[in-house]
N, C-alpha and C positions, 0 to 999 in steps of 0.2 A: 041183406043180413047174409047173401050170398056172395056178393062183393064181399062183407070181411073174411070170409071165410075163403076165396078165391086168395084175396092180399096175404092170409095167415099161410097158406098152401105156400106160397110162391115163397114167402120171408122166410119159413121152415126148408124149404129146397136148397137157397141159398147157403142158408148155414152150415145146410149138410155136404155140397159141394164145392166150401168155400176152401180150405185144408189143400183139396188137391189143387186148385188151380194157386192158391198160393205158393205151394211146393216148388211149381213146373210154371211159374209165373216170367222166369227170361227167356225161357224158348218163344215168347208168344212177344216180348220185348223187344226183342234183338238189342240189346244192350251191346255195345261195341267201346272200344277206345275212341271214340270220335262225339259217343253218347254227351260229357262233361260238357267239352267244347261247343258243341250245338246249348246245348244247355247258357251255359253262359252268355253266348252271342248272343240267343235271344232275350234274357233278361237284360241283356246290357241296352239295348236296341229298345225294350221295352220300359225301361228305365229315364233312358235319353230321350226319348221322342219326347214328351209334354218338357223339357227344358227345350231340344231346338225350334220347337213350336214356339214357344215360348219366346224366344230369342228372335223369330223371322216377326212375330207379329209387334215386339215393341220397335222392332226395325223400322217396320213399314208406316205403324203408328207417330213414330216420328218423323219419318220423312216427311208424312202429311200436314206434321204443324206445323213441320218448317216450311212448308208450300203456302199454307194458310196464310201464318206471319207477313212473307214475302209478299203476300197476295196485298193484306191489309196495307202493310208497308208503301206501297205504291199508291193506294190510293188518298 
């Protein structure tokens, strides 16, 4: 029961101090003109990385299959 009251007190204190934190959020986030570009570049890399990895793995497996087919043809 003590844990419940501790969590309840923490939640209430967060609700009480949230408006001050939200009103002054730009001071802590350091939003500049470069921020949208950094977000864009991060998302571009995050979205394109699986496609790049997929192309590399496809190419690697295609090369391996060609080597196996050549080895079978020589026997």
